[in-house]
VOPAGU-2260 file (C-alpha; in pm, 1 decimal, decimal comma):
REM VOPAGU-2260
SITE   aa  ch    i         X         Y         Z
SITE  MET   A    0   16232,0   17981,0    1792,8
SITE  SER   A    1   16147,0   18183,1    2106,4
SITE  LEU   A    2   15806,4   18277,7    2239,4
SITE  ASP   A    3   15804,6   18641,1    2374,2
SITE  VAL   A    4   15490,8   18687,0    2582,2
SITE  GLN   A    5   15421,7   19043,9    2709,8
SITE  LEU   A    6   15196,0   19054,1    3005,7
SITE  GLN   A    7   14964,0   19364,1    3007,7
SITE  PRO   A    8   14831,6   19512,8    3326,9
SITE  LEU   A    9   14466,4   19427,1    3378,0
SITE  TRP   A   10   14365,5   19798,8    3376,6
SITE  SER   A   11   14499,7   19846,3    3036,8
SITE  ASN   A   12   14171,8   19685,1    2916,8
SITE  PRO   A   13   13884,3   19878,3    3084,4
SITE  LYS   A   14   13626,4   19616,4    2981,2
SITE  LEU   A   15   13822,9   19316,9    3125,9
SITE  PHE   A   16   13900,8   19527,9    3426,3
SITE  LEU   A   17   13543,5   19590,6    3516,3
SITE  THR   A   18   13455,7   19233,7    3445,3
SITE  GLY   A   19   13726,5   19125,4    3693,9
SITE  LEU   A   20   13594,0   19368,9    3960,5
SITE  VAL   A   21   13256,9   19233,0    3933,1
SITE  VAL   A   22   13379,1   18873,0    3963,1
SITE  LEU   A   23   13584,5   18964,9    4253,5
SITE  ALA   A   24   13287,4   19146,9    4424,0
SITE  ALA   A   25   13060,7   18839,1    4366,8
SITE  ILE   A   26   13337,0   18617,4    4531,8
SITE  VAL   A   27   13375,0   18842,9    4831,8
SITE  GLN   A   28   12990,4   18874,2    4870,3
SITE  THR   A   29   12949,0   18501,2    4859,4
SITE  LEU   A   30   13221,6   18441,4    5120,9
SITE  TYR   A   31   13076,2   18713,6    5339,0
SITE  LYS   A   32   12725,7   18560,8    5322,0
SITE  LYS   A   33   12859,0   18211,0    5395,7
SITE  ARG   A   34   13047,7   18362,9    5701,9
SITE  LYS   A   35   12751,4   18547,8    5816,3
SITE  ARG   A   36   12510,2   18234,2    5794,1
SITE  ALA   A   37   12787,3   18039,5    5978,2
SITE  SER   A   38   12776,2   18295,9    6258,2
SITE  GLU   A   39   12407,3   18341,1    6271,7
SITE  ASN   A   40   12232,9   18200,7    6576,3
SITE  ARG   A   41   12568,1   18088,4    6721,8
SITE  ALA   A   42   12607,3   18123,6    7098,8
SITE  PRO   A   43   12757,3   18459,9    7202,6
SITE  MET   A   44   13122,1   18474,5    7306,8
SITE  VAL   A   45   13192,2   18623,5    7644,9
SITE  SER   A   46   13377,9   18941,3    7588,5
SITE  HIS   A   47   13745,3   18941,6    7695,2
SITE  LEU   A   48   14062,6   19158,4    7647,2
SITE  ILE   A   49   14353,7   18919,4    7580,0
SITE  PRO   A   50   14297,9   18727,2    7263,4
SITE  TRP   A   51   14443,0   18384,6    7334,2
SITE  VAL   A   52   14408,4   18387,3    7726,2
SITE  GLY   A   53   14048,3   18490,6    7687,6
SITE  SER   A   54   13856,0   18473,7    8015,6
SITE  ALA   A   55   14083,4   18230,5    8183,7
SITE  LEU   A   56   14232,9   18468,0    8449,5
SITE  GLU   A   57   13883,0   18593,5    8536,3
SITE  ILE   A   58   13743,2   18245,7    8581,3
SITE  GLY   A   59   14049,7   18165,2    8812,7
SITE  ARG   A   60   13984,7   18454,2    9025,3
SITE  ASN   A   61   13615,4   18376,9    9091,1
SITE  VAL   A   62   13449,0   18118,0    8885,4
SITE  ASP   A   63   13113,6   18170,0    9036,4
SITE  ALA   A   64   13101,0   18532,2    8989,1
SITE  PHE   A   65   13216,1   18486,9    8623,9
SITE  PHE   A   66   12951,5   18252,6    8535,0
SITE  ASP   A   67   12684,8   18449,0    8722,7
SITE  ARG   A   68   12774,7   18764,4    8531,9
SITE  ALA   A   69   12787,4   18586,2    8190,9
SITE  GLN   A   70   12448,9   18419,1    8247,8
SITE  ARG   A   71   12292,8   18757,9    8333,2
SITE  LYS   A   72   12446,4   18928,8    8022,3
SITE  TYR   A   73   12435,6   18653,8    7762,1
SITE  GLY   A   74   12156,0   18424,9    7890,9
SITE  ASP   A   75   12165,9   18043,4    7941,7
SITE  VAL   A   76   12392,9   17959,8    7654,3
SITE  PHE   A   77   12722,6   18130,2    7580,2
SITE  ALA   A   78   13082,8   18055,7    7458,3
SITE  VAL   A   79   13401,9   18117,6    7666,1
SITE  LYS   A   80   13750,5   18127,2    7550,9
SITE  ALA   A   81   14025,9   18016,0    7779,5
SITE  PHE   A   82   14390,4   17948,7    7679,8
SITE  GLY   A   83   14300,5   17942,8    7308,8
SITE  ARG   A   84   14013,3   17703,0    7354,7
SITE  ASN   A   85   13646,4   17785,8    7276,6
SITE  THR   A   86   13381,8   17618,2    7505,3
SITE  THR   A   87   13005,1   17668,4    7466,1
SITE  CYS   A   88   12860,0   17652,7    7809,1
SITE  VAL   A   89   12499,5   17572,6    7913,5
SITE  VAL   A   90   12388,9   17677,5    8257,3
SITE  SER   A   91   12015,1   17637,8    8252,8
SITE  PRO   A   92   11881,1   17330,6    8434,8
SITE  SER   A   93   11611,8   17266,5    8176,7
SITE  LEU   A   94   11856,1   17280,3    7879,9
SITE  ILE   A   95   12107,8   17051,2    8089,3
SITE  SER   A   96   11816,8   16806,8    8137,3
SITE  GLU   A   97   11744,6   16812,3    7761,8
SITE  ILE   A   98   12092,1   16738,7    7672,9
SITE  TYR   A   99   12135,8   16459,7    7930,6
SITE  ARG   A  100   11804,7   16293,9    7809,7
SITE  ASN   A  101   11921,6   16276,5    7446,0
SITE  PRO   A  102   12246,3   16089,2    7428,2
SITE  GLN   A  103   12173,4   16009,1    7053,4
SITE  LYS   A  104   12212,1   16389,0    6972,6
SITE  TYR   A  105   12464,7   16475,4    7255,4
SITE  ASP   A  106   12726,2   16194,0    7266,1
SITE  PHE   A  107   12944,3   16146,3    7553,5
SITE  GLY   A  108   13125,9   15824,0    7427,8
SITE  HIS   A  109   13360,1   15990,3    7188,1
SITE  TYR   A  110   13480,4   16231,0    7459,0
SITE  ARG   A  111   13509,7   15955,5    7720,3
SITE  VAL   A  112   13723,4   15759,4    7498,1
SITE  THR   A  113   13936,3   16040,5    7370,6
SITE  LEU   A  114   13983,0   16176,6    7736,5
SITE  THR   A  115   14064,8   15836,8    7883,4
SITE  ILE   A  116   14327,1   15763,4    7606,1
SITE  GLY   A  117   14467,4   16100,9    7641,0
SITE  CYS   A  118   14500,8   16107,3    8017,7
SITE  PHE   A  119   14565,7   15748,0    8112,2
SITE  ALA   A  120   14795,7   15469,2    7961,3
SITE  ILE   A  121   14501,5   15228,2    7887,6
SITE  PRO   A  122   14555,5   15049,9    7540,0
SITE  ALA   A  123   14342,7   15225,8    7275,1
SITE  SER   A  124   14228,7   14890,5    7164,4
SITE  LEU   A  125   14073,4   14823,8    7494,3
SITE  MET   A  126   13910,7   15154,3    7522,6
SITE  LYS   A  127   13746,7   15120,1    7169,1
SITE  SER   A  128   13652,8   14758,5    7207,7
SITE  ASP   A  129   13305,7   14593,8    7254,8
SITE  LEU   A  130   13464,8   14442,7    7566,0
SITE  LEU   A  131   13461,7   14780,0    7741,1
SITE  SER   A  132   13095,1   14885,2    7633,8
SITE  LYS   A  133   12933,9   14545,4    7647,1
SITE  VAL   A  134   13110,7   14370,3    7946,3
SITE  LEU   A  135   13333,0   14592,2    8167,6
SITE  ARG   A  136   13110,0   14895,3    8201,3
SITE  PRO   A  137   12791,9   14676,3    8264,7
SITE  ALA   A  138   12991,9   14492,2    8536,5
SITE  GLN   A  139   13097,9   14831,7    8690,6
SITE  HIS   A  140   12743,7   14937,6    8698,0
SITE  ARG   A  141   12621,6   14618,9    8865,3
SITE  HIS   A  142   12886,9   14607,1    9120,8
SITE  LEU   A  143   12857,7   14981,5    9217,5
SITE  SER   A  144   12477,2   14994,2    9207,8
SITE  PRO   A  145   12282,5   15051,2    9540,6
SITE  THR   A  146   12208,5   14677,0    9558,5
SITE  GLY   A  147   12564,2   14560,8    9451,5
SITE  ILE   A  148   12794,6   14800,4    9656,0
SITE  GLY   A  149   12730,3   14641,2    9990,8
SITE  PRO   A  150   13052,5   14430,1   10016,0
SITE  ALA   A  151   13264,0   14721,0    9935,7
SITE  ILE   A  152   13086,4   14936,2   10189,6
SITE  GLU   A  153   13126,9   14660,9   10445,5
SITE  SER   A  154   13496,1   14653,1   10380,0
SITE  HIS   A  155   13512,0   15030,3   10396,6
SITE  THR   A  156   13331,0   15064,2   10738,4
SITE  THR   A  157   13579,9   14826,9   10890,0
SITE  ALA   A  158   13874,2   15006,9   10739,0
SITE  VAL   A  159   13770,9   15353,8   10815,1
SITE  TRP   A  160   13689,2   15267,1   11183,5
SITE  ASP   A  161   14046,3   15117,5   11221,0
SITE  LEU   A  162   14208,6   15399,3   11056,2
SITE  LEU   A  163   14033,6   15662,6   11250,3
SITE  GLU   A  164   14120,9   15492,2   11572,6
SITE  LYS   A  165   14489,8   15461,3   11471,8
SITE  GLU   A  166   14528,8   15805,4   11310,1
SITE  GLY   A  167   14321,1   15989,5   11578,1
SITE  SER   A  168   14530,1   15860,4   11853,5
SITE  ARG   A  169   14831,1   15979,4   11675,0
SITE  PHE   A  170   14686,2   16339,2   11645,9
SITE  ALA   A  171   14469,4   16356,3   11961,7
SITE  GLY   A  172   14534,6   16656,2   12186,0
SITE  VAL   A  173   14749,6   16857,2   11960,8
SITE  SER   A  174   14686,1   17114,6   11688,5
SITE  THR   A  175   14669,1   16936,8   11356,3
SITE  PRO   A  176   14620,6   17031,3   10996,7
SITE  LEU   A  177   14290,9   16889,8   10899,8
SITE  ARG   A  178   14418,7   16770,1   10564,9
SITE  ASP   A  179   14688,6   16561,8   10715,8
SITE  PHE   A  180   14426,2   16373,5   10928,6
SITE  VAL   A  181   14111,0   16353,5   10691,8
SITE  LEU   A  182   14259,6   16294,7   10335,0
SITE  PRO   A  183   14474,4   15997,1   10407,5
SITE  VAL   A  184   14199,9   15809,7   10616,9
SITE  LEU   A  185   13936,8   15848,0   10339,1
SITE  TYR   A  186   14200,5   15762,2   10070,8
SITE  GLN   A  187   14329,5   15456,5   10241,6
SITE  SER   A  188   13983,9   15315,6   10347,1
SITE  SER   A  189   13848,3   15356,6    9982,7
SITE  ALA   A  190   14149,4   15180,1    9842,5
SITE  TYR   A  191   14125,1   14881,1   10091,9
SITE  ALA   A  192   13749,7   14858,8   10009,7
SITE  PHE   A  193   13819,1   14760,0    9655,1
SITE  PHE   A  194   14186,4   14640,5    9631,4
SITE  GLY   A  195   14232,2   14494,3    9985,5
SITE  ARG   A  196   14524,4   14541,1   10225,7
SITE  SER   A  197   14772,4   14406,1    9979,2
SITE  CYS   A  198   14729,4   14724,1    9781,1
SITE  PRO   A  199   15027,3   14974,4    9808,5
SITE  VAL   A  200   14829,3   15251,7    9916,7
SITE  LEU   A  201   15107,0   15428,3   10097,4
SITE  GLU   A  202   15340,8   15404,5    9793,7
SITE  LEU   A  203   15059,4   15522,0    9571,3
SITE  TYR   A  204   14978,1   15813,2    9785,5
SITE  GLN   A  205   15226,5   16071,9    9664,3
SITE  ALA   A  206   15207,0   15955,3    9301,3
SITE  PHE   A  207   14838,1   15995,2    9305,0
SITE  ASN   A  208   14863,9   16350,3    9451,0
SITE  ASP   A  209   15124,7   16452,8    9196,9
SITE  PHE   A  210   14909,9   16317,7    8914,8
SITE  ASP   A  211   14596,7   16490,6    9061,9
SITE  SER   A  212   14780,7   16823,7    9118,2
SITE  ASP   A  213   14827,7   16860,1    8731,0
SITE  PHE   A  214   14519,3   16688,0    8601,2
SITE  HIS   A  215   14309,9   17004,3    8560,0
SITE  LEU   A  216   14598,0   17163,3    8353,4
SITE  LEU   A  217   14605,1   16854,7    8135,6
SITE  LEU   A  218   14230,7   16901,0    8064,8
SITE  THR   A  219   14285,1   17260,1    7958,3
SITE  GLY   A  220   14535,4   17151,6    7688,1
SITE  VAL   A  221   14874,8   17234,3    7855,6
SITE  PRO   A  222   15125,7   16998,0    7684,6
SITE  ARG   A  223   15258,4   16715,0    7877,3
SITE  VAL   A  224   15611,5   16830,9    7861,2
SITE  PHE   A  225   15518,3   17098,2    8107,9
SITE  LEU   A  226   15345,9   16867,7    8345,8
SITE  ARG   A  227   15620,9   16685,2    8528,4
SITE  LYS   A  228   15413,5   16585,1    8824,3
SITE  TYR   A  229   15131,3   16444,1    8616,0
SITE  THR   A  230   15378,8   16237,3    8399,7
SITE  GLU   A  231   15581,2   16100,4    8682,2
SITE  GLY   A  232   15274,2   16031,5    8896,1
SITE  LEU   A  233   15105,6   15839,9    8630,1
SITE  ALA   A  234   15429,8   15639,0    8547,4
SITE  THR   A  235   15452,3   15545,4    8914,4
SITE  MET   A  236   15093,5   15450,1    8953,9
SITE  ASN   A  237   15113,9   15232,4    8643,7
SITE  ARG   A  238   15426,9   15064,8    8772,9
SITE  LEU   A  239   15277,1   14991,0    9110,9
SITE  PHE   A  240   14948,6   14863,7    8988,4
SITE  GLU   A  241   15117,0   14637,1    8733,1
SITE  LYS   A  242   15319,5   14494,8    9034,9
SITE  TYR   A  243   15000,9   14465,3    9233,9
SITE  PHE   A  244   14828,2   14251,1    8959,1
SITE  ASN   A  245   15146,5   14038,8    8929,0
SITE  GLY   A  246   15137,4   13947,0    9298,5
SITE  PRO   A  247   14884,6   13809,2    9530,3
SITE  HIS   A  248   14560,3   13995,9    9555,7
SITE  GLU   A  249   14283,9   13745,3    9636,3
SITE  GLU   A  250   14123,7   13985,0    9903,6
SITE  ALA   A  251   14044,0   14248,8    9624,9
SITE  SER   A  252   13660,5   14320,0    9573,7
SITE  GLU   A  253   13467,7   14100,1    9335,5
SITE  TYR   A  254   13442,8   14389,1    9089,0
SITE  VAL   A  255   13814,4   14408,6    9063,4
SITE  LEU   A  256   13863,4   14049,2    9039,2
SITE  GLU   A  257   13587,6   13996,1    8782,2
SITE  SER   A  258   13709,5   14282,3    8568,3
SITE  GLU   A  259   14066,3   14151,4    8581,1
SITE  ARG   A  260   13959,8   13801,9    8458,2
SITE  VAL   A  261   13766,6   13960,7    8165,4
SITE  ILE   A  262   14047,6   14179,1    8049,7
SITE  ARG   A  263   14304,5   13890,4    8087,3
SITE  ASP   A  264   14086,0   13652,0    7889,9
SITE  GLN   A  265   14113,3   13887,9    7585,8
SITE  GLY   A  266   14492,9   13850,8    7594,9
SITE  TYR   A  267   14590,6   14168,6    7791,4
SITE  ASP   A  268   14864,7   14152,5    8045,7
SITE  SER   A  269   14915,9   14294,2    8394,2
SITE  LYS   A  270   15028,6   14621,7    8255,6
SITE  ALA   A  271   14702,2   14680,0    8073,2
SITE  VAL   A  272   14500,0   14564,1    8376,3
SITE  GLY   A  273   14699,1   14787,8    8592,7
SITE  ALA   A  274   14644,6   15094,0    8359,3
SITE  TYR   A  275   14274,2   15017,1    8348,0
SITE  PHE   A  276   14246,4   15030,2    8731,1
SITE  VAL   A  277   14475,3   15330,7    8754,0
SITE  CYS   A  278   14183,8   15511,3    8584,1
SITE  PHE   A  279   13926,0   15363,8    8825,0
SITE  PHE   A  280   14156,1   15451,6    9123,7
SITE  PHE   A  281   14170,1   15816,8    9009,3
SITE  ALA   A  282   13799,1   15846,4    8994,1
SITE  LEU   A  283   13742,6   15663,1    9324,3
SITE  MET   A  284   13968,9   15910,7    9514,2
SITE  THR   A  285   13924,0   16241,5    9347,6
SITE  ASN   A  286   13586,5   16346,7    9485,8
SITE  ALA   A  287   13503,1   16172,1    9819,6
SITE  ARG   A  288   13813,1   16257,6   10011,4
SITE  ASN   A  289   13776,2   16623,1    9937,7
SITE  ALA   A  290   13396,0   16620,6   10014,9
SITE  GLY   A  291   13486,4   16462,9   10354,5
SITE  TYR   A  292   13722,2   16744,1   10424,6
SITE  TRP   A  293   13468,7   17022,9   10322,2
SITE  MET   A  294   13201,3   16846,9   10548,8
SITE  ILE   A  295   13411,1   16905,3   10832,1
SITE  VAL   A  296   13538,3   17253,0   10751,9
SITE  LEU   A  297   13201,9   17385,9   10661,7
SITE  ASN   A  298   13006,8   17249,3   10969,3
SITE  LEU   A  299   13292,6   17358,5   11201,0
SITE  GLY   A  300   13270,0   17706,9   11062,2
SITE  ARG   A  301   12898,7   17740,0   11170,4
SITE  GLU   A  302   12818,2   17884,1   11518,4
SITE  GLU   A  303   12674,8   17550,5   11614,9
SITE  GLY   A  304   12955,5   17346,7   11484,0
SITE  VAL   A  305   12927,5   16973,8   11445,7
SITE  GLN   A  306   12721,6   16942,8   11754,5
SITE  PRO   A  307   12384,5   16889,1   11584,1
SITE  LEU   A  308   12550,0   16596,1   11388,0
SITE  VAL   A  309   12695,5   16460,3   11697,3
SITE  ASP   A  310   12361,6   16462,1   11877,3
SITE  GLU   A  311   12187,9   16285,4   11582,0
SITE  ILE   A  312   12445,9   16023,5   11569,3
SITE  ASP   A  313   12451,8   15975,6   11936,3
SITE  GLU   A  314   12068,5   15930,0   11930,2
SITE  ALA   A  315   12114,4   15654,1   11665,9
SITE  VAL   A  316   12372,6   15478,1   11872,5
SITE  THR   A  317   12155,1   15484,6   12182,4
SITE  SER   A  318   11873,4   15347,7   11980,5
SITE  TRP   A  319   12076,7   15059,0   11838,2
SITE  LYS   A  320   12218,7   14963,3   12180,9
SITE  HIS   A  321   11871,8   14951,3   12324,2
SITE  GLN   A  322   11777,6   14713,8   12041,9
SITE  ASN   A  323   12099,5   14521,7   12074,9
SITE  PRO   A  324   12161,7   14497,0   12454,3
SITE  GLY   A  325   12518,7   14383,4   12549,4
SITE  GLN   A  326   12647,1   14436,6   12195,7
SITE  LYS   A  327   12932,1   14676,9   12082,4
SITE  ILE   A  328   12914,5   14913,3   11787,0
SITE  GLU   A  329   13258,7   14819,3   11669,8
SITE  ASP   A  330   13160,2   14442,7   11646,5
SITE  HIS   A  331   12855,6   14537,3   11413,9
SITE  LEU   A  332   12981,6   14841,0   11226,4
SITE  TYR   A  333   12817,1   14771,6   10894,9
SITE  GLU   A  334   12493,2   14653,5   11051,7
SITE  PHE   A  335   12472,4   14969,2   11251,4
SITE  PHE   A  336   12565,8   15196,8   10974,8
SITE  SER   A  337   12318,0   15035,2   10739,1
SITE  THR   A  338   12016,8   15072,5   10973,1
SITE  ALA   A  339   12082,9   15405,0   11127,6
SITE  GLU   A  340   11836,5   15683,0   11013,6
SITE  LEU   A  341   12042,4   16008,4   10993,8
SITE  PRO   A  342   11840,0   16275,6   10812,6
SITE  LEU   A  343   12056,0   16569,4   10917,9
SITE  LEU   A  344   12387,7   16393,2   10814,9
SITE  THR   A  345   12225,8   16291,7   10470,0
SITE  SER   A  346   12127,0   16652,7   10422,1
SITE  ALA   A  347   12454,3   16780,6   10521,9
SITE  ILE   A  348   12636,0   16549,1   10262,9
SITE  GLN   A  349   12397,1   16655,8    9975,8
SITE  GLU   A  350   12457,6   17025,4   10072,6
SITE  THR   A  351   12828,7   16982,8   10091,5
SITE  LEU   A  352   12827,9   16832,7    9744,1
SITE  ARG   A  353   12607,7   17111,9    9613,5
SITE  TYR   A  354   12819,0   17378,9    9766,5
SITE  ALA   A  355   13179,0   17238,8    9706,1
SITE  SER   A  356   13143,0   17065,0    9362,0
SITE  SER   A  357   13219,5   17190,4    9024,4
SITE  ALA   A  358   13119,7   16931,2    8762,6
SITE  MET   A  359   13129,9   16979,0    8393,8
SITE  SER   A  360   12978,4   16719,8    8156,8
SITE  ILE   A  361   13100,1   16759,1    7797,8
SITE  ARG   A  362   12900,2   16630,7    7501,8
SITE  ARG   A  363   12965,8   16610,8    7126,0
SITE  VAL   A  364   12678,6   16708,3    6900,2
SITE  THR   A  365   12597,8   16438,9    6641,1
SITE  GLU   A  366   12340,5   16625,5    6426,4
SITE  PRO   A  367   12237,4   16977,1    6391,4
SITE  VAL   A  368   12047,2   17102,8    6700,4
SITE  GLU   A  369   11940,3   17433,6    6839,8
SITE  PRO   A  370   11916,7   17407,5    7227,2
SITE  GLY   A  371   11822,8   17747,4    7366,5
SITE  GLY   A  372   11750,6   17885,9    7013,8
SITE  TYR   A  373   12141,2   17857,7    6912,6
SITE  ARG   A  374   12266,7   17650,7    6628,5
SITE  PHE   A  375   12507,3   17371,9    6687,9
SITE  ASP   A  376   12645,1   17159,7    6402,8
SITE  GLU   A  377   12782,1   16799,5    6401,6
SITE  GLY   A  378   13116,1   16782,5    6583,7
SITE  ASP   A  379   13051,3   17077,0    6800,7
SITE  GLU   A  380   13096,0   17046,1    7173,6
SITE  ILE   A  381   12867,3   17162,8    7464,4
SITE  ALA   A  382   12974,7   17168,1    7831,8
SITE  CYS   A  383   12690,7   17138,9    8081,8
SITE  MET   A  384   12801,5   17353,1    8382,5
SITE  THR   A  385   12624,0   17219,1    8679,3
SITE  ARG   A  386   12774,4   17444,3    8941,8
SITE  SER   A  387   12584,1   17736,0    8791,3
SITE  VAL   A  388   12265,1   17551,8    8875,3
SITE  HIS   A  389   12400,0   17487,9    9240,4
SITE  MET   A  390   12472,2   17868,6    9284,9
SITE  ASP   A  391   12135,9   17992,6    9126,8
SITE  GLU   A  392   11960,8   18212,1    9381,8
SITE  GLU   A  393   11643,3   18156,5    9203,5
SITE  ILE   A  394   11655,3   17779,1    9266,9
SITE  HIS   A  395   11843,4   17773,1    9603,1
SITE  GLU   A  396   11749,2   18038,3    9858,6
SITE  ASN   A  397   12085,1   18201,8    9985,7
SITE  ALA   A  398   12265,2   17972,3    9749,7
SITE  LEU   A  399   12616,0   18115,9    9838,1
SITE  GLU   A  400   12560,7   18007,4   10203,0
SITE  TYR   A  401   12610,8   17667,1   10335,9
SITE  ASP   A  402   12293,9   17532,0   10509,4
SITE  PRO   A  403   12334,8   17170,9   10628,0
SITE  ARG   A  404   11957,3   17139,3   10691,2
SITE  ARG   A  405   11868,4   17265,2   10331,4
SITE  TYR   A  406   11752,5   16929,8   10202,6
SITE  MET   A  407   11570,5   16845,1   10524,3
SITE  ASN   A  408   11369,5   17175,1   10523,4
SITE  GLN   A  409   11302,2   17174,3   10142,3
SITE  LYS   A  410   11218,5   16889,9    9924,8
SITE  THR   A  411   11127,4   17061,1    9606,0
SITE  PHE   A  412   11304,8   17348,6    9404,7
SITE  SER   A  413   11172,4   17563,6    9126,2
SITE  LYS   A  414   11263,3   17845,5    8899,8
SITE  ASN   A  415   11026,8   18082,3    8714,5
SITE  GLY   A  416   10723,1   17888,0    8866,3
SITE  LYS   A  417   10851,6   17544,2    8722,6
SITE  ILE   A  418   10977,2   17262,4    8937,8
SITE  VAL   A  419   11349,3   17192,9    8896,8
SITE  THR   A  420   11417,9   16824,8    8940,1
SITE  ASN   A  421   11780,4   16843,9    8856,0
SITE  HIS   A  422   11854,3   17105,2    9119,5
SITE  SER   A  423   12166,3   16913,7    9242,2
SITE  MET   A  424   12407,1   16750,1    9001,4
SITE  PRO   A  425   12744,4   16694,4    9182,7
SITE  TRP   A  426   12791,9   16368,1    8997,0
SITE  GLY   A  427   12694,9   16500,5    8648,7
SITE  GLY   A  428   12398,4   16335,3    8471,6
SITE  GLY   A  429   12281,1   16112,6    8195,8
SITE  VAL   A  430   12516,9   15852,7    8067,5
SITE  SER   A  431   12809,4   16020,7    8220,2
SITE  MET   A  432   12681,4   16024,7    8570,4
SITE  CYS   A  433   12946,8   15903,4    8809,4
SITE  THR   A  434   12902,0   15533,6    8875,2
SITE  GLY   A  435   13082,8   15556,9    9198,9
SITE  ARG   A  436   12835,8   15809,5    9347,9
SITE  HIS   A  437   12653,8   15544,5    9557,3
SITE  PHE   A  438   12995,4   15430,5    9718,6
SITE  ALA   A  439   13106,6   15778,0    9756,6
SITE  THR   A  440   12802,7   15907,2    9944,3
SITE  ARG   A  441   12790,1   15605,5   10175,1
SITE  ALA   A  442   13167,1   15626,5   10238,7
SITE  LEU   A  443   13119,5   15979,4   10345,9
SITE  LYS   A  444   12839,8   15906,3   10574,1
SITE  SER   A  445   13036,6   15612,7   10741,1
SITE  PHE   A  446   13342,5   15839,3   10776,1
SITE  MET   A  447   13146,9   16112,3   10942,4
SITE  VAL   A  448   12950,5   15870,9   11166,9
SITE  PHE   A  449   13262,0   15685,3   11304,5
SITE  LEU   A  450   13467,2   16011,7   11333,7
SITE  LEU   A  451   13201,9   16180,3   11551,6
SITE  ILE   A  452   13146,0   15845,1   11750,8
SITE  GLN   A  453   13523,8   15844,6   11835,9
SITE  TYR   A  454   13626,0   16202,4   11857,5
SITE  THR   A  455   13535,5   16563,5   11950,1
SITE  LEU   A  456   13669,9   16803,4   11702,0
SITE  GLU   A  457   13712,6   17181,7   11747,5
SITE  ILE   A  458   13899,8   17459,1   11552,7
SITE  ASP   A  459   14243,6   17559,4   11711,8
SITE  SER   A  460   14162,2   17911,7   11827,4
SITE  LYS   A  461   14521,2   18003,2   11795,9
SITE  SER   A  462   14532,0   17951,0   11419,1
SITE  SER   A  463   14372,1   18218,1   11182,7
SITE  GLU   A  464   14435,3   18024,2   10869,2
SITE  ARG   A  465   14111,2   17922,4   10674,4
SITE  PRO   A  466   14096,0   17714,0   10356,7
SITE  THR   A  467   13939,9   17841,4   10023,9
SITE  PHE   A  468   13829,6   17666,5    9717,8
SITE  VAL   A  469   14093,8   17608,5    9428,5
SITE  LEU   A  470   13854,9   17772,4    9183,5
SITE  GLU   A  471   14065,3   17715,1    8885,6
SITE  ARG   A  472   13995,8   17356,4    8892,1
SITE  VAL   A  473   13643,9   17442,7    8734,0
SITE  GLY   A  474   13465,7   17131,9    8601,2
SITE  THR   A  475   13681,2   16859,1    8769,6
SITE  GLY   A  476   13447,2   16759,7    9063,8
SITE  VAL   A  477   13454,5   16845,0    9434,6
SITE  MET   A  478   13705,2   17136,4    9458,7
SITE  HIS   A  479   14030,2   17103,9    9634,3
SITE  PRO   A  480   14118,0   17332,1    9927,9
SITE  ARG   A  481   14389,7   17596,2    9910,1
SITE  GLY   A  482   14528,1   17645,1   10266,4
SITE  ASP   A  483   14409,6   17443,1   10553,1
SITE  LEU   A  484   14233,2   17443,9   10895,3
SITE  ARG   A  485   14397,9   17348,7   11208,7
SITE  VAL   A  486   14192,4   17141,1   11450,0
SITE  ILE   A  487   14217,7   16969,9   11779,2
SITE  LEU   A  488   14090,3   16613,9   11838,1
SITE  HIS   A  489   14004,0   16462,1   12156,8
SITE  ALA   A  490   13889,7   16090,8   12202,6
SITE  ARG   A  491   13533,7   16077,7   12337,5
SITE  LYS   A  492   13485,0   15909,6   12668,8
């Protein structure tokens, strides 16, 4: 027995056909309304021409101009597409402050764990454990706090003095690329401060630079297969730190030794301990050394050069010697550095960090919120763009100009008649504020003090090369230099 079914076209039955059209129209209308509701009150997308690339090329050309135009056109909250990824950006200091103050609604923990596991080789079990949140991070905050950072700074002052003496004598009197002199000194002195002289800093240097050169590309989503320098650099750093923790390292800082003990007590080996400290090592190095470089470049570029800083430091030296007759500064480096009052240098450091940093703090929304009147659902991501605040002409007069006296001459900043307390955020803010900021600022201060005590510094007039910011590294901290500045050092008599 066969069953022969004849399928009739729908339009052969007018009544059924009309019913089908009505049902289809209702479905389309429902989907349209759902989509419309989903797009209502969402942050506007910055217009772009190339679908997948989005605004990436425009950001790379001039990140400051891009965000300034976007803010003027779209307001304080807007979405940006770059290389297939949509990021909702917040550029208002008041909204950024609101986000930083509410970690329950705007979570950083998820992003921190995901980023760290994705970029480094730390075991996921360690990153997701209570050990990290309840023991290791509190220990880090304690040792790197203003009251706990003293031993590391004391080690740093000795190291930076010795390195400046050694490297300066090698470069003295000849035209020198500033990066070749400044970056290694700040890198080595910071490494010695935490890991001691047994740390293989010279072997690590090229691996760190390779890793660092690709790091911003990794954050944008470029697959690792295309990031050879990052992959090889990370592998080398992991291998060297594993070897370091397998060998004698008793002169490491108490922070390093305490954290190592805690990790090992939970059954982790030297490989895991090394991977944990590769992450710390990267954070330690990535900002302070570039800030030191820009401190010199930006001040040498001014008509008065570094002379006002030299005068202030010389006055502090004279005062200290008057109070300590017969004593040498080099025998009391930490004591001198800790007691010297240097308001111009302090202001210049803060201004350098404002001018040269590009920090971005990402938060994951945990419940429906409407910052700035725009709707965000659970799971959405928001990026706080602190550089937009730094470059806001309504907050900082002549924001595009470098003024080392800015924070001496002005103590409060405002916008639209309201005081802006978070006018400078080079270290981010809230729960994600850089825990190493106290060490970094003091390390910068000691470097500049001891550099200008030992040497005079001038631009090589025969060289026209000048460095510029690597603007495409938006959001990754103090910007790297593209190009360099040739300088001539002379030992001071």
